[in-house]
C-alpha positions as CSV (number, residue, x, y, z in Angstrom):
1,M,27.7,-6.6,-4.0
2,R,25.8,-6.1,-7.5
3,I,22.2,-6.2,-6.1
4,L,18.7,-6.6,-8.3
5,F,15.8,-5.3,-7.0
6,L,12.3,-6.3,-8.5
7,N,9.7,-3.6,-8.4
8,S,6.4,-4.6,-8.4
9,N,5.5,-1.3,-10.0
10,S,1.7,-1.1,-8.3
11,A,-0.7,1.8,-9.1
12,V,0.6,2.7,-5.3
13,A,3.3,5.7,-6.8
14,S,4.6,4.9,-3.3
15,Y,6.0,1.6,-4.0
16,N,8.4,2.6,-6.3
17,D,10.1,5.2,-4.6
18,V,10.3,2.4,-1.8
19,C,12.0,0.8,-4.2
20,Q,14.1,3.6,-5.9
21,R,15.0,4.6,-2.4
22,M,16.5,0.7,-1.6
23,A,18.1,0.7,-4.6
24,E,19.9,4.4,-3.3
25,A,20.6,2.9,-0.1
26,M,23.0,0.2,-1.6
27,K,24.8,2.5,-3.8
28,K,25.6,4.6,-1.5
29,K,27.0,2.0,0.6
30,G,29.2,1.5,-2.3
31,H,27.1,-1.3,-4.0
32,E,26.0,-1.3,-8.1
33,T,22.2,-2.0,-8.2
34,V,20.0,-2.6,-11.1
35,I,16.0,-2.4,-10.5
36,I,13.4,-4.4,-12.8
37,G,10.1,-3.8,-12.7
38,V,7.1,-6.5,-12.5
39,Q,3.3,-6.2,-12.2
40,M,1.3,-9.2,-12.5
41,I,2.5,-12.5,-12.0
42,T,0.3,-15.8,-12.8
43,D,0.8,-19.7,-12.8
44,R,-2.3,-20.2,-15.3
45,F,0.8,-21.2,-17.8
46,D,3.8,-23.1,-17.3
47,A,5.6,-20.0,-18.4
48,K,4.8,-16.9,-16.0
49,P,3.3,-13.7,-17.8
50,I,4.5,-10.8,-16.0
51,Q,3.9,-7.3,-17.3
52,H,6.2,-4.5,-17.8
53,G,5.6,-1.4,-18.7
54,N,3.9,-2.4,-22.2
55,Q,5.6,-5.3,-22.8
56,L,4.7,-8.4,-21.5
57,L,7.3,-10.6,-20.5
58,V,7.0,-14.3,-19.6
59,F,9.5,-16.3,-17.2
60,K,11.3,-19.6,-18.2
61,R,14.1,-21.4,-16.6
62,G,17.2,-19.2,-16.9
63,G,15.7,-15.9,-17.4
64,L,12.7,-14.0,-18.9
65,I,11.6,-14.0,-22.8
66,N,10.4,-10.4,-23.8
67,L,7.4,-11.0,-26.1
68,G,7.4,-7.0,-26.6
69,E,4.5,-5.0,-28.4
70,G,2.9,-7.7,-31.1
71,R,4.6,-10.3,-29.6
72,K,7.7,-10.4,-31.1
73,T,9.7,-12.5,-29.2
74,R,13.6,-12.8,-27.6
75,M,15.0,-13.6,-24.5
76,L,16.2,-11.5,-22.2
77,R,18.1,-13.7,-19.6
78,L,18.1,-12.4,-16.0
79,R,22.1,-12.6,-15.5
80,E,22.6,-11.0,-19.0
81,Y,20.2,-7.5,-18.0
82,E,22.2,-4.4,-17.5
83,G,25.5,-5.7,-18.4
84,G,25.2,-8.9,-17.4
85,G,27.1,-11.0,-14.0
86,H,25.8,-12.9,-12.0
87,F,24.5,-10.9,-8.7
88,D,24.8,-11.2,-5.1
89,R,21.7,-10.4,-4.0
90,I,18.0,-10.0,-5.3
91,Y,15.5,-7.9,-3.4
92,M,12.0,-8.5,-3.6
93,P,9.4,-5.8,-2.0
94,Q,6.0,-5.7,-2.4
95,L,5.3,-8.9,-4.0
96,F,2.7,-11.5,-2.8
97,V,5.2,-14.6,-0.9
98,S,3.3,-17.1,-3.5
99,S,3.9,-14.9,-6.7
100,A,7.3,-14.9,-5.7
101,V,8.0,-18.1,-4.9
102,E,6.1,-19.5,-9.0
103,M,8.3,-16.4,-10.3
104,F,11.6,-18.2,-9.4
105,A,10.9,-21.3,-7.9
106,Q,14.3,-22.9,-8.0
107,D,15.4,-20.8,-11.1
108,W,16.8,-18.0,-8.8
109,V,19.9,-18.9,-7.7
110,E,21.1,-19.3,-11.5
111,V,20.7,-15.1,-11.1
112,A,21.9,-14.7,-7.4
113,D,23.5,-15.9,-4.4
114,K,20.7,-15.3,-1.9
115,A,17.2,-13.9,-2.2
116,Y,15.0,-12.0,0.0
117,F,11.3,-11.0,-0.4
118,M,9.4,-8.3,1.6
119,A,6.1,-8.0,1.5
120,D,2.6,-7.5,3.3
121,L,-0.1,-10.0,3.1
122,E,-3.6,-9.3,4.4
123,G,-5.2,-12.4,4.8
124,T,-4.1,-15.8,3.6
125,T,-3.9,-16.7,-0.3
126,A,-5.3,-19.8,-1.8
127,G,-3.7,-22.3,-3.9
128,W,-1.0,-22.3,-0.9
129,T,0.4,-26.2,-0.9
130,S,3.2,-28.3,0.6
131,R,5.3,-26.9,-2.2
132,H,5.0,-23.8,-2.2
133,V,6.0,-24.0,1.8
134,E,9.0,-25.7,1.0
135,M,10.4,-24.0,-2.5
136,S,9.6,-20.6,0.6
137,K,12.6,-21.9,2.5
138,K,15.0,-20.8,-0.5
139,F,15.0,-17.5,-0.1
140,Q,14.6,-15.1,3.5
141,V,11.1,-13.9,3.8
142,Y,10.7,-10.2,5.9
143,A,7.1,-9.3,6.9
144,S,6.4,-5.3,6.4
145,S,3.8,-5.6,10.0
146,E,3.0,-7.9,12.6
147,F,-0.1,-8.5,10.8
148,S,1.5,-9.4,7.7
149,R,4.0,-11.8,9.6
150,E,0.7,-13.6,11.8
151,N,-0.3,-14.1,7.6
152,I,2.6,-15.2,6.1
153,T,3.5,-17.6,9.4
154,N,-0.1,-19.0,9.1
155,L,0.7,-20.4,5.5
156,G,4.3,-22.4,7.3
157,V,6.4,-19.8,5.8
158,N,9.8,-18.8,8.5
159,V,9.4,-15.5,8.6
160,S,12.9,-13.9,9.3
161,G,11.6,-11.0,10.6
162,V,9.8,-7.6,10.3
163,F,11.1,-5.0,7.9
164,E,8.4,-2.4,7.5
165,R,7.6,0.2,5.0
166,F,9.4,3.7,5.2
167,I,8.6,6.9,3.0
168,N,10.6,9.5,2.4
169,L,10.5,12.4,4.8
170,D,11.2,15.3,2.3
171,Y,8.4,15.3,0.8
172,F,6.4,15.9,4.1
173,K,9.4,18.0,5.8
174,N,9.0,21.0,3.0
175,I,5.6,20.8,2.0
176,D,4.6,23.1,-0.7
177,Q,2.3,25.8,1.6
178,K,1.0,27.3,-1.7
179,E,-0.5,24.0,-3.3
180,V,-2.0,23.9,0.9
181,Q,-3.8,26.9,0.6
182,R,-4.4,25.8,-3.1
183,F,-6.6,23.1,-1.8
184,K,-8.4,25.2,1.5
185,N,-8.8,28.1,-1.0
186,E,-11.2,25.3,-3.2
187,Y,-12.6,23.1,-0.4
188,G,-12.3,25.3,2.6
189,E,-11.8,22.8,5.7
190,F,-12.5,19.1,5.0
191,V,-11.2,15.6,6.0
192,L,-9.5,14.0,3.4
193,A,-10.3,9.6,2.1
194,W,-8.7,7.6,0.1
195,C,-10.4,4.9,-1.2
196,G,-9.4,3.2,-4.8
197,M,-12.1,0.7,-6.1
198,E,-10.9,-3.0,-7.0
199,Q,-12.2,-5.3,-8.6
200,I,-13.3,-7.7,-5.5
201,S,-16.9,-8.4,-4.2
202,H,-16.8,-6.1,-1.2
203,P,-15.2,-3.0,-1.3
204,R,-12.1,-3.0,0.3
205,K,-11.2,0.7,1.3
206,G,-14.5,1.6,2.6
207,L,-15.7,4.2,0.5
208,D,-19.5,2.5,1.1
209,E,-18.8,2.7,4.7
210,I,-18.0,6.3,4.8
211,N,-21.5,7.1,2.5
212,E,-23.2,5.5,5.0
213,A,-22.2,7.2,8.1
214,Y,-22.7,10.1,5.8
215,W,-26.7,9.7,5.4
216,I,-26.8,8.4,9.2
217,A,-25.9,11.7,10.1
218,E,-28.5,12.9,8.2
219,R,-30.6,10.5,9.2
220,E,-30.0,11.6,12.9
221,G,-30.0,15.8,12.8
222,K,-26.3,15.9,12.6
223,I,-25.4,16.4,9.3
224,E,-24.4,20.0,9.5
225,R,-21.9,19.2,11.8
226,M,-20.4,16.8,10.1
227,P,-17.4,17.9,7.7
228,K,-16.7,18.1,3.8
229,C,-15.3,14.5,2.9
230,L,-12.8,14.6,-0.3
231,V,-12.7,11.1,-1.4
232,V,-9.7,10.5,-3.9
233,T,-10.4,7.3,-5.8
234,N,-10.4,6.1,-9.6
235,I,-13.6,5.6,-11.0
236,P,-16.5,8.1,-11.9
237,K,-19.3,8.5,-9.4
238,E,-21.8,7.2,-11.2
239,K,-19.7,3.7,-11.0
240,V,-18.9,3.8,-7.7
241,E,-22.7,4.4,-6.8
242,Q,-22.8,1.0,-8.9
243,K,-20.5,-0.6,-6.8
244,I,-21.6,0.2,-3.1
245,H,-25.0,-0.2,-4.7
246,A,-26.1,2.9,-2.7
247,K,-26.7,7.1,-3.7
248,L,-23.4,9.2,-2.5
249,H,-23.9,11.7,-0.1
250,P,-23.9,15.7,-1.1
251,K,-20.8,16.2,1.5
252,L,-19.1,13.3,-0.4
253,I,-16.7,15.5,-2.9
254,L,-15.2,12.4,-5.0
255,R,-11.7,13.0,-7.3
256,E,-10.5,10.9,-9.2
257,W,-7.1,11.5,-8.9
258,F,-6.1,7.5,-7.6
259,G,-2.3,7.0,-8.7
260,R,-2.0,10.2,-10.3
261,L,-1.2,13.1,-8.2
262,Q,3.1,14.3,-7.3
263,K,4.0,13.3,-4.1
264,N,4.5,16.5,-3.4
265,V,0.7,17.7,-4.2
266,Q,-0.2,14.8,-2.1
267,S,1.8,15.7,1.0
268,A,-0.2,19.4,0.2
269,L,-3.5,17.1,-0.1
270,Y,-3.0,15.6,3.0
271,A,-1.7,18.8,5.0
272,S,-4.3,21.1,3.6
273,A,-7.2,18.1,5.5
274,V,-8.2,19.0,9.2
275,Y,-8.1,14.6,9.6
276,F,-7.5,11.8,7.2
277,I,-10.4,9.1,7.5
278,A,-8.6,5.7,7.1
279,S,-11.7,3.4,6.2
280,S,-9.9,0.3,5.5
281,H,-11.2,-2.8,5.7
282,S,-7.6,-4.8,5.2
283,E,-4.1,-3.0,5.1
284,G,-1.3,-5.5,5.3
285,F,1.1,-2.4,6.6
286,G,-1.4,0.9,6.2
287,L,1.0,3.6,4.2
288,L,-1.3,6.7,3.5
289,P,-2.1,7.1,7.2
290,L,1.2,6.8,8.1
291,E,1.6,9.6,5.2
292,A,-0.9,11.7,6.2
293,N,0.3,11.7,9.7
294,A,3.9,12.6,8.3
295,S,2.0,15.5,6.8
296,G,0.9,16.8,10.4
297,T,-2.6,15.2,9.9
298,P,-4.2,13.3,12.4
299,C,-6.1,10.5,11.4
300,V,-9.6,8.8,12.1
301,Y,-8.9,5.5,11.6
302,V,-10.5,2.2,12.0
303,D,-8.6,0.1,14.6
304,S,-7.6,-2.6,12.6
305,R,-4.7,-4.5,11.9
306,A,-1.9,-3.3,10.7
307,Q,-2.8,0.0,10.3
308,N,-3.2,0.8,14.4
309,E,0.6,-0.5,14.7
310,H,1.9,2.9,13.1
311,T,-1.2,5.7,13.0
312,V,-2.2,8.5,15.6
313,G,-5.6,9.8,15.8
314,Y,-9.2,8.7,16.9
315,K,-9.9,4.9,16.4
316,V,-13.5,3.4,15.2
317,P,-13.7,-0.1,16.9
318,V,-13.9,-3.5,14.9
319,T,-17.0,-5.2,15.6
320,H,-15.8,-8.4,13.8
321,T,-13.7,-10.2,10.9
322,M,-14.6,-11.8,7.8
323,W,-12.9,-13.0,4.7
324,V,-13.2,-11.9,1.3
325,E,-12.1,-13.3,-2.1
326,T,-10.9,-11.6,-5.3
327,R,-9.8,-12.4,-8.5
328,W,-6.4,-13.3,-7.7
329,D,-5.1,-15.8,-5.0
330,L,-5.5,-13.1,-2.2
331,I,-8.0,-13.4,0.4
332,Y,-8.3,-10.8,2.7
333,K,-9.1,-10.7,5.8
334,Y,-11.7,-8.0,6.9
335,F,-11.8,-5.8,10.3
336,M,-15.0,-4.8,9.9
337,Y,-17.1,-2.2,12.1
338,D,-20.0,-0.2,12.4
339,P,-20.6,2.7,9.9
340,R,-22.6,4.4,13.3
341,D,-19.4,4.2,15.1
342,L,-17.3,5.8,11.9
343,M,-19.9,8.5,12.0
344,E,-19.5,9.4,15.3
345,G,-15.9,9.1,14.9
346,I,-15.4,11.7,12.5
347,L,-18.2,13.8,14.1
348,F,-16.0,13.7,17.5
349,A,-13.0,14.3,15.8
350,W,-14.3,16.9,13.8
351,E,-16.1,18.8,16.7
352,N,-12.3,19.1,19.0
353,R,-10.4,20.7,15.9
354,N,-9.8,24.0,17.7
355,T,-8.5,22.3,20.7
356,D,-5.6,21.6,22.7
357,E,-5.9,17.8,22.1
358,Y,-6.3,18.4,18.5
359,K,-2.5,20.2,18.4
360,E,-1.3,17.9,20.4
361,L,-2.4,14.7,17.9
362,K,-0.8,16.8,15.3
363,H,2.5,17.1,16.8
364,K,2.7,13.3,17.7
365,A,1.9,12.5,14.4
366,V,4.8,14.1,12.9
367,E,6.8,12.6,15.6
368,L,5.5,8.9,15.1
369,A,6.3,9.2,10.8
370,N,9.4,10.6,11.4
371,R,10.4,6.6,12.9
372,Y,9.8,6.0,9.2
373,G,12.2,7.9,7.3
374,L,14.0,6.3,4.5
375,E,17.3,5.8,6.4
376,N,16.2,2.7,7.5
377,Y,16.9,1.4,4.3
378,N,20.4,1.4,5.1
379,R,19.6,-2.0,7.6
380,L,19.5,-3.8,4.3
381,D,22.8,-4.9,4.7
382,E,21.7,-6.0,8.3
383,L,19.4,-8.5,6.9
């Protein structure tokens, strides 16, 4: 078969890795594969703009117009891409349902015989119409988690099944111990959080909640018992404080490494932490806690969907849900929790770090993560 993969080119580097590994799995089975990177799709114009590296591609019926740098226009038809010819299949991992529908509409049949869309959805999407529902019937939809299946089904889309995200376990089975020791030498014992900041009305990844948890510990005289928390983010401290409308606690160490670490360094960072703090309010899958578990690091995690489907560690209870709009069509379903519960969860886990229970959690974390190896992408032929 000849297979086209549309790669989301997300800031989450593992998405690109997933697309590459899916293509590799199909190559090993003797299929010809082509990857095209896409990043942003919008329906503001009849021609749909798509960011592709440093170029702007605009989708037109039957192909792509490549505007390039300086807006020099030339046609780049999908069926002529990388040697031309018709594709037997299109796989679209990690694109929103609405994006996939708007991008291809009825036109994908000019490019391939079958189209498969695989994605997560953290809530619902604005502007979804009966037209979108009808158009989505043209290709098969697979969700990355049971939570995503529920959300996509609520749009009126027929979800064929769950096809989870998988990870390259080689990064975690062969962790660079020199890198691990380097982190430990620099930071000592610490817990780790990954909190990229988005341009929405509420910080989705929960850095505000972590910060408040530490201030609660401060006010209650428990701060000396709390660990240092290394927070990987994408903006400087001053902007973080503006975003969360609060001063950062001194025990939170910010590093602007989000999207910048090589996978071997990232896996070593996971492994050097005592716990990973999965504080996010909303995830369509929850890749980071799974990667932390693969490194042998248990989590203190919000008991939210979908990360509670595949995370090992101590749970922070959810108190209620709320809806948060974004600058995109996506409307997140947030799982809210009390920062005091987060503080108590971190403190309880920290004071159990030298116990047999902690050793058992580390073992269970790796055991669970080992079920999510990239060899699962060989099942693409079974879809």
